[in-house]
C-alpha positions in Angstrom: 2.7 6.1 20.3 1.8 3.2 22.7 0.6 1.2 19.6 4.2 1.4 18.1 5.6 -0.1 21.3 3.0 -2.9 21.1 4.0 -3.7 17.5 7.7 -3.7 18.3 7.3 -6.0 21.3 5.0 -8.3 19.3 7.7 -8.4 16.6 10.5 -9.1 19.0 8.5 -11.7 21.0 9.1 -14.4 18.4 12.5 -16.3 18.4 12.3 -16.7 14.6 12.0 -12.9 14.1 14.8 -12.3 16.5 17.0 -14.7 14.5 16.1 -12.9 11.3 17.2 -9.6 12.8 20.5 -11.1 14.0 21.1 -12.4 10.4 20.3 -9.0 9.0 22.8 -7.3 11.2 25.5 -9.4 9.4 24.4 -9.0 5.8 21.5 -8.2 3.4 19.3 -11.1 2.7 16.7 -11.7 0.0 13.9 -14.2 0.2 16.1 -16.6 -1.7 17.9 -17.1 1.5 14.9 -18.9 2.9 16.9 -22.2 3.0 18.5 -20.7 6.1 15.2 -21.4 7.9 13.3 -24.7 7.9 9.9 -23.1 7.0 7.9 -22.2 3.9 8.3 -19.0 2.0 4.8 -17.9 3.1 5.8 -18.3 6.8 9.0 -16.2 6.2 7.0 -13.6 4.4 4.6 -13.4 7.4 7.5 -12.8 9.8 9.0 -10.2 7.5 5.7 -8.4 7.3 5.5 -8.2 11.1 9.1 -6.9 11.3 8.3 -4.3 8.6 5.1 -3.2 10.3 7.1 -2.6 13.5 9.6 -0.6 11.4 12.4 -2.9 12.4 13.4 -3.7 8.9 13.1 -2.1 5.5 13.2 -3.7 2.1 15.0 -2.4 -0.9 14.7 -3.5 -4.5 17.6 -4.0 -6.9 16.9 -5.4 -10.3 14.8 -8.5 -9.8 15.7 -8.9 -6.1 14.1 -7.6 -2.9 16.5 -7.4 0.0 
């Protein structure tokens, strides 16, 4: 169980990831929304991976989109 806390705190320690969570509270986002952030798609994917690993977000697939 302590490892889960460590992953959660690591995920929440970054301001970009906190901003992603705030945006997700308002609406579903897909990777196409990356223009919201001034960073590459690879960087956004990295942040999303950390948030998923900490079980703070989930992705769903609909047709050709991943939200």
